[in-house]
N, C-alpha and C positions, 0 to 999 in steps of 0.2 A: 312566406318565402321558402323555397326549397333548400334542403341541406345538401343537395347534389350539385356538382359543378356545372357551370355553363359549358356548352360545346359550340365551337364555330364549325360550320360546314361549308367547305369551298369545293365547288364543282367545276370541272372542265377549265382548269387554269391554263392548260396547253402551253406550258412554259417553253419558250424558245431562248436559247443562250445567245443573246444578241452580241455579247462580248466574247463569245467562245471562238476557239480556233478550229475551223473546219477544213484547214489545210488548203486554202485557195487565197489568192490575192484580193482580199475584200476591200470594199469602199472605205475611204478614210474621211472621218469627220473630226474636225478640231485636232488633227494629228493622231487620232486613234483609229486603228483598223476595227471595223464592225462587221458582223455577219448579218447583213440586212437582207431579208427576203424581199423580193420585188413587189411593187404595188400591183403589177399586172396579175400576179398570182393572188395577192391579197384581195383584190376587188372581186375575184370569182370564188372566194372561199367563204364559208359560213362563219369563219372566225378570222381575227387578225393575228398576226404573228409577232412582229417586232415590238409591239406594245406590251406583250405578256409579262416580261420581266419587271417592268415598272409597276404594273397594276398588282402583280402578286406581292411585290414588296410593300405596296400600300395596304393591301388587304391584311398581310401579316402584321404590319405596324399597327393597324387599327385593332387587331386581335390583342396585341400586346398592351395598347393603351387602355383597353377595357379589362385587362387583368385576366384574360381567358387563357387557361393552360392546356386545354384539350382541343385539337383540331382534326376533323375528319376531312381527308382528301378523297373526294367522291369519284375518282377515276379520271382518266385523261389529264393527269397532272403534268404530263410532258407533251411537247408538240407532236411527236410521232415516235417516241421511244428511242430516239437516237442515243447511242452510247455517250457521246459528248454531252448532250442535253441532260440525260438522266444523271450522270455523274455530277454535273454542275448544280442541278436542283438539290441533290442530296447534300452538297456542301452548304447551300443556302439554308436548308431546313436544320442541319446540324448546328449552324450558327444561332438560329432562333432557340433551339433547345438549350444550348450552353448559356446563352445570354438571358433568356426569359424563363427557362424551365418548361418550355412548350413541349407537349407530347403530341406526336402526329400518328394518325391511324389511316392507312392508305388502302384503297381498293384499286385493282387494275381496270382500266377502261380499254376500249378497243384500239386506242391510239398508243397505249403504253407498252404493249407486249403482243407477240403473235405466235400462236401454236407452240409446238415443241422445239423448234429451232430458229424461229425468227424470220425476218424478211428484209429485203433491200428497200432503200428509199432514194429517190432522186428529187431534189428541190431546186427552185430557181432563186439565185441570189444576185446582188449587185457587186460588180468587181471594182477595182481601183480606177477604172476608166468610166464608171457610172453605167456600164453596159450590163445587160442581163446575161448571166451564165448559169449553167447547170452544175450542181455538185451532187455526186452519187456515191453510194456505197458499193455499187456493182461495177468493178473495174472492167469487166467484159463488155459493158454497154457505154463506157465513157468515150464519146466521140471527140473530134477536134473542137477545141475551145471549151471543153467541159473538164471537170476535175473529179478524181476518184479518191475517196478516203474511207477507211473502215469506221471512222467516227460517226458516219451517217447510218450505220446499220442498227436495226431494231432487233433486240434479242427475243428469244422465246422463253417458255417456262422450263425449268425454274431459274435459268441464268439471268433473265431480265428482272427477277425479283431481288437478286443479291444486293444491288446498290441501295435498295429500299428495305433491306432486311429488318432494320430497327424500327420500322414504321408499322408495326403490328403483324406483319406477315409471319414472323417467327417469335417465339417466346422471349420475353425479357424478365429479368429477376424482379422488377418492381411491379409487375402485373399481379393483382390479387387472384385472378383466375384467367386462364387462357386455354382454349381448346379448338379443335377443328371438327368437321363432320365425321372424321375418322377416329377421333379420340384425342389423347393428350400429347401425342408425339408431334413435334414440329418438323421432323425430317421430311424432305421432299418426297423421298421414295415411299413414305407411309401415307401419302396424300394423293394417290393415283386412282383413276377410275377408267374403265374401258370404254372406247367408242369405236364404231365400225361403220363403214359405208353400207348402204342397203344391199349391195351385191356381195359384201363380205370380203372384198379383195383389198380394202384399204383400212387397216385397223391400227389403233394406237392405245397406249395407256398414258393419259394426260394428267397433269397436275391440276388440282383445284386449290385455289389460294384463299378460300373462305376461312374465317376464324371468329370466335366469340372472345371478347376481352372484357374484364372488369378492371378498369383503371383506378377507380376509387370505390369505396364501400357502397353497395346498393345500386350501382350503375352498370348495366350490361349493354355493350355495343355489339350488335350482331352484324358482322361485315361479310357480305355475300358476294362471292366472285361469280358474276353472271356472264362472263365471257364464255361464249360457246363456239367451238371450232368443230364443225360437223364434217366428217370425211366424205369426199365425193366418190362416186362409183368410178372404178377403173384402177389402173396401175400408175403409180407416181414414184418419183424419187423420194426417198424417206424424208419427211418433214417439209417438202417443197410447198411454197405458198399456194400453188394451184391445187394442192391435194385437199384443201379445206374450203368450205363455205365461210366467207369472212364473217366475223362476229358482229359487224357493224349493224346489220338489220335483224339479228337473231334475238338476242336478249332473252327475256323471260319466256317468250313463246317457244323457244327452242330448249330453254333450261328445263321446263317441266317434262320434256321428252327425253333429253339426254343426261340430265343430272337429277333424276327423281330422288336420289338420296338427300339432296338439299332440302326438299320439302319435308321429308321425314325428320331431318335434323331441326328445321324450324319449329315443327310441332313439338319436338322434345324440349327444345330450349324455351319455347313459350310456356309450356306446362311447368317447367322447373322455375322460371322467372316468377310466375304467379304464385307458386307454392312457397318460394323463398322471399317474396316481397321485393323483388328487384324491379327497378325501372328499366324496361327493355325498349331500345330504339334500334330499328333495322335500317340498313343502308345497302344500296348496290348502285352500280353505275347506271343501270337501265331502269326506266319506270315500270311499275307493276300495274298501274292504271293509266288510262289516256290522260296525259298531263294537260291537254287542251280541253278536256271534259266535253268532247263532242262538238266543239266549236269549229272544227276543221272539216265538217262534213262536205263542204263545197269543194274542198281540194281534190278529192278523188274523182268527183264528177267533172271538174274542169281539166285536171292534169293527169288523170289516170293514177297508177300505183306509184306515188311519189315516195321519197324517203320517209316522210312523216307517216304515210299510210302503212308502209312496210314495217315501221318501228312501233306501231301502236299495239299495246298488249291486248290479247284476246280475252274473252270472258273466262275462258278456262283457267287463266292465270289468277284472276281475282278469286274464282271459286276455290282453287287449290290453296291459296294463301289464307283465305278466311277460314277454311276448314282446319288449316294448320295453326290458326290462332294469331297470325300476324295482325297487328292493329295500326301501326304507324311506320311508314317507310319513306325514306328520303332518296331521291334519284337525281341524276344529271343527264348527260348524253345529248339531249335535244336542245340545250341552251334556252330553256323556256321557264317562265315564271308561272306557277299555278298550283292550286290545291284541289285535289279530286277526291271524292268520297263515294264509296259504294257500301251498301248494306244488303244482307241476305240472311233471313231466318235468325235474327238476333245477333249476327256477326257483323262487324263493321271494319272497314279497311280504308285508311287515308294515305294517299301518296302526296308528298310535298316535293314538287319539282323545284330544284335549285338552279338559278340562272348561271351562266358562265361568266368568268372574269373578262373574256375576250370577245364577247358578242353583245349586241344590244339586247337587253340592258345589262350593264356590268354590276353584279351584286353577289353577296353571299348571305348565308343565314346564321343566326345565333339561336341555339335551343337552350331554354331554361327548363330542365326536366324535374319532375317529381314522381313519386310512386303512383300518383293518380291523375296526373295531368302533364301537359307540356306547353310552354309558351314559346312561340317562334317569332323572331324579329328578322326583318329583311334590312340589310345594310347596303345601301347604294354607294357606288364609287364614281358616279358620273362627274363630280366636281373636280376630280383629279386633273392635274396639268398633263398635257401631252408631251412626250419626249421630243423636244425641238430638233434633236439630231436626226431622228427618224423622218420627221417632216421634211427636213432639208434633203435627206437622201431621196425621198420620193420626188421632190421637185427636180433634183438633178437627173433622176431616172427619166422623168417625163421630158425634160429638155433634151437629153441625149437622144431619145427616141422620136422627138418631134411631136409629142402628144400634148394636149391641153392639160393644164394643171387641174386636178380634181378639186371640187369644193372642200373635200375632207382635209386638204393640205392647209387650209386656213382656219381649222376648227379652234375655237376658244378654249375648249376643255375636252376631256376624254369622252363624256357622254355625247357631246356634239359630234366628235369625231366618229364614234360608233354609229350614230344615226346617219351621218353622211356616208359611212361605209355601207350601211344597209341600202341606201339609195344606189350606190355604185354597184352593189351586188345584184340588185334588181335590174339595173340598166344593162349590166354586162353578162349576167347569167340567167336569172329567172325569166326576165321578159323576153330575151332573145333566144334562149335555149330550151325553155320549158313551156312557154306559152305557144298556142297554136299559131302557125305561120300566118294564116289569113287574118287572124285577129291582130297580130303585131303589125302587119302591113296596113291594116285599115285604121288603126288608132294612133300609130306612131306620130309624135309631134302635135297631136290634137290637145286642145284645152278641154277642161271639164265642160264648159258651155257647149263646145262643138260636139262632144260625146253625148251630152244630153239631147242635142238636136238629132243626132244619129239615132238615138233610142226612140225619140218621139216619131221620127219619120218611119221607123220600122214598126210602129204601133206597140212598142215594148214599154208600156206604162200601166200603172194601176189606176190612173185617172179613169173615171167612168166614161168620159167622152172619148178616151183613147187618142186625144189630140191636144193641141195647144202647147203651153210651155209651163215650166215650174219656176217658182221664185227662188233663184239661187243667190248666194252671197255675192257681193260686188266683185270679189277677186276670182270668181269662178271663170270669168272670161279669159283671165291670164294664167290661171293655175294649170300647169302641164299635168297630163294624166300620169306621167311617170312619178310625180310627187304623191299622187293619190295611191298608186300601186305600192310605193315604198311605205306609206303610212299603213296600208292594209297588212303588209308583212310585219311591220313593227307592232301593230296591235295584236296580231296573231301570236307573236313571240313573247311580248312583254307584259300582256295583261294590264294589271293596275299600274305597273311601273311605266307604262307608255303615256298615261293620261296627262302628266305635266310636261311631256315632250311634244305633244300635239295640241296646238292651240284650240281653245273651245270653239271658235267659229268654224274651224276645220271639222271638228267632231260633229258639230251641228249639220254641216254640209253632208257628211257621210250618213248621218241619220236620214237626211232628206233624200239622198240618192237611194238608200235602202227602201224608204217609204214609197217613193214614186216608181222605182224601176226594179226593186229587188224581188227575187223569187227564191223559195226554199230549194235546197239541193235535191230534194226528193222529186222535184218536177223534171229533173234531168236537163241535159243540154241538147238542143235540136241541131247543133252544128253551125248556127249562124253567129255572127259577131255580136249582134244585139242579145241573143239568147245567152251567150257566154257571159256578157257583161251583166245581165240580169241576175245570174247566179252569183257572180263576183260581188256585185253591189249588195245583194241580200246578205252575204256573209258579214258585212259591217255590223249589222244589228247583233249577231251572235258574238262577235269580237268585243263590241262595246258593252254589251250586257255583262259578259264575263269580266271585263276590266273594271266596270263600275261596281260589280259585286265583290271585288277583291279588297284586300287590305294589306297594309304594311306589317301588321302584327296579327297573329292568330293564336288562339288558346284552345287547346284540345283537352277536354275533360269529360270523363265518364261517358265515352262514346258519343260526344257531341262536340261541335266546334263553333267558335264565333270569331269574327274578324272585325278589325277596325282600322281605319286609315290613320296611321300615326302621323 
């Protein structure tokens, strides 16, 4: 057993203040006004909103039940950095600190803070008549039927850090050690670095919020602010949102270019940790290695430069960090479960991707560190009950708009709700807006059996004869392709955590489709529907291989790691 404390790592909580006052006449449930984001927006988002408060409460309750005193918030701890939301979250965390002695260590994500002066937000809510209305922080853009409030505004650096000042961003007297890449001072003005557009006309000195903290003897937490705001060419109003490339897709690829001092600091900290015998754990919001470990190769072939492709770290990141001595790093951002390892010339780097609380699958990590190893456990929250008030609001929204009730509204638990949300996301966003139009038109409403016939008729099969049929499970004739597509995205995102959410006969069917019709992404797509589906089906093998090789627990020791399905 280690003499070091356990640490809970919560990524992408995206807390939305469901009971907060955003200064508009919100929907009433059981006599209480709620700030309910619309299902229409929710079903097209990669995360859910209204469920975030309840699941964060459950995660923190589980942390308390286990007696864990140290919690890392791995960025995107707020919905979108709104003043109201950030203030309410701080109140919740202060309550846990006072009640349980919990210490929180936060990192900014791309949703928590923006640039030097912040940015406006506009969101869709449900009003007291169950209708969809917009609430914005930009009074100049508030049209008829919408509402404006400064509580929706997202602050910039350093103002946006002030509500979270006690969460590691600034020195506390109980820390055994605390520093930044710039030294011992925690003053914002002592933590600035210069950035400029390529044409030199758009220049800033921005704050970096990275820090190293020793909360208990022998444990060093290296907290890296990998938010990058790259100035664009041209003239802009000081601090305007359009003056910067959004940090969303930048991450470490941009950090090694615009914040090279971070790499030097990592090397220095790593050397000191080894010399002093400290257990060093590194954290940032963004992954340093591909969290899908190459399993998404089909995505760029099928859909072009997707968000996943843009956010994948390049080899130069791994090279720089291995040279600097980083060995173990925890990331969020992509709402994915996965462990990725790279080695080079005797150096090893492992990235542990932590799932989100508000996307399939809902989970967080617990680290049990020692000076020579780390054991990492995944804690799922799928069994949590769904807030029935929110489901009632969704039903009322649908009834008001004349829409059909989504299957998610009848979910028995939170895990089922998130899986149904993933299906809705596929149906209303991915399939309709990101898939090629001709493919959507040709396979919409088709069963798996009908798609198999389409593939066989096109000669798209690995059967030697190139014709005939394949033995599909009995339910293939009735299984809609939209279900298959939803499972494809679930497997991509959840890895091992998806296996018990997708029945074994379905997984066997996907192996069969990959065997008979699948092609590796390297073969490319010829523009035909059957060719598209061949690459799509082929990815099932990579997703299932990755999932079946994963485990609920991992132990990293002496530059090696083992996993087991707990």
